[in-house]
C-alpha positions in Angstrom: 162.4 100.8 64.8 165.4 102.1 66.7 167.8 99.0 65.6 166.4 100.0 62.0 167.1 103.4 62.2 170.8 103.4 64.4 171.7 100.4 61.6 170.5 102.3 59.1 172.2 105.7 60.0 175.4 104.5 61.2 176.1 102.7 58.5 175.3 105.0 55.9 177.7 107.7 57.2 180.5 105.0 57.8 180.3 103.8 54.5 181.0 107.0 52.9 184.5 107.5 51.8 184.3 103.0 52.6 186.5 101.2 50.0 183.0 99.5 49.2 182.0 103.3 48.1 185.2 103.4 45.8 184.4 100.4 44.3 180.7 101.0 43.4 181.9 104.1 41.6 184.7 102.1 40.3 182.1 99.6 38.6 179.9 102.8 37.5 182.5 103.9 35.2 183.9 100.7 34.5 180.0 99.1 33.2 177.8 101.8 32.7 175.1 100.4 33.8 173.6 101.6 37.2 170.6 99.1 37.7 172.6 96.0 37.6 175.3 97.5 40.2 172.9 98.7 42.7 170.9 95.3 42.5 174.6 93.5 43.0 175.6 95.9 46.0 171.4 95.1 47.6 172.3 91.0 47.2 175.9 91.2 48.1 175.2 93.7 51.0 171.9 91.5 52.3 173.9 88.3 52.5 177.2 89.5 54.0 175.4 91.6 56.4 173.0 88.8 57.2 175.9 86.8 58.0 177.6 89.3 60.2 174.3 90.2 62.0 173.7 86.6 62.8 177.3 85.9 64.4 177.2 89.5 66.3 173.7 87.5 68.1 175.0 85.0 68.5 178.3 86.0 70.1 175.5 88.3 72.6 173.8 85.4 73.5 176.6 83.0 74.2 178.9 85.7 76.3 175.4 86.8 77.9 174.4 90.8 78.3 177.3 92.1 81.0 180.0 91.1 79.4 178.7 92.0 75.6 177.6 95.8 76.6 181.5 96.3 77.1 182.4 94.4 74.0 179.9 96.0 72.0 180.7 100.0 73.5 184.9 98.9 72.8 184.0 97.7 68.8 181.7 100.9 68.6 184.8 103.2 69.8 187.5 101.2 67.8 185.0 101.6 64.8 185.5 105.5 65.5 189.2 105.5 65.4 189.0 103.2 62.0 186.5 106.0 60.2 189.0 108.6 60.7 191.3 106.7 58.8 190.9 106.9 54.5 190.6 104.6 52.5 192.1 104.4 49.3 190.6 103.1 46.0 190.5 99.8 45.1 189.5 97.8 42.1 188.3 94.8 43.8 189.2 90.9 43.4 190.3 90.8 39.4 188.6 87.8 38.7 185.8 89.3 38.5 186.8 91.4 35.1 184.9 89.1 32.7 181.5 88.9 34.7 178.6 91.3 33.5 178.3 94.0 35.9 175.5 92.5 38.3 177.5 89.3 39.1 180.9 91.8 39.0 179.1 93.7 41.6 177.8 90.6 44.0 181.0 89.2 44.1 183.3 91.9 44.6 180.8 93.5 47.0 180.3 90.4 49.0 184.8 90.1 49.6 185.4 93.8 49.9 183.0 94.0 52.5 184.3 91.1 54.7 186.3 92.6 57.4 185.4 95.6 56.4 183.9 98.6 59.3 180.4 98.3 58.0 180.3 94.4 58.4 182.2 94.6 61.9 179.7 97.4 62.6 176.9 95.1 61.7 178.2 92.6 63.8 178.4 94.8 66.8 174.9 96.1 65.9 173.1 92.7 66.0 175.1 91.9 69.3 173.7 95.3 70.8 170.0 95.3 69.4 169.7 91.2 69.3 167.4 91.2 66.1 169.1 89.6 63.2 166.4 90.9 60.4 165.8 94.2 61.9 169.5 95.0 61.7 170.1 93.1 58.5 167.5 95.8 57.1 169.2 98.5 58.5 172.5 98.2 57.8 171.7 96.6 54.2 169.6 100.2 53.4 172.2 102.1 55.0 174.9 100.9 52.6 172.3 101.9 50.0 171.6 105.1 51.1 175.7 105.7 50.6 176.4 103.7 47.8 173.5 104.7 45.3 174.4 108.0 45.3 177.9 106.8 44.1 176.5 104.5 41.4 174.5 107.3 39.9 176.4 110.9 41.0 180.1 109.6 42.0 181.8 112.4 40.5 179.6 115.5 41.2 179.7 114.1 45.2 183.6 113.8 45.5 184.1 117.1 44.3 181.3 118.7 46.8 181.5 116.6 50.3 184.6 116.9 52.3 185.3 113.1 53.4 187.5 114.7 56.4 184.0 115.8 58.0 181.9 112.7 56.7 184.7 111.1 58.6 184.6 112.7 61.8 181.0 112.7 61.6 181.3 108.5 61.5 183.8 108.8 64.6 181.6 110.8 66.8 178.4 108.5 66.4 180.4 105.6 66.9 181.9 107.2 70.2 178.6 107.9 71.1 177.1 104.6 70.6 180.3 103.2 72.1 179.4 105.3 75.3 176.0 104.8 75.3 176.3 100.7 75.0 178.4 100.2 78.0 176.3 103.3 80.3 172.8 101.6 79.2 174.0 98.2 78.7 
């Protein structure tokens, strides 16, 4: 349960103001079809994060727990710094323009999430907890927690929540996890 809750919470916080959240708002404004967009986010995130979690668990099994705790701790601290850098709105891959809302979202989210901080966090979380299914489920729920309100209420939310404070909160969370990963192992 800890792996699920930590994964969901960290990714939900890290996703706020992230380029994929901005992409969700752009897709919502473009297609005006929240259900296919939300389902597209779900499918893309499950696929992307399942691969990322599998990589994290495989690397952890290969290098062993002593080295992995330093790698995971370092990744979390790097993630903290990355959270402080604001993302810019990005329309995503141009090739999805003629697809429907669902397929455009699946393709755009999957591609934009490659190398994104939430994907890297998924790798680190799976390495830390060594549970691919639980981490994938948690990070997917975290993505949905952050992106569904963006799809449904994007305009209202961006006017009320200061993203600087959210980024600072996410950075602090990653630093705490990084220190705990090294200290506890």
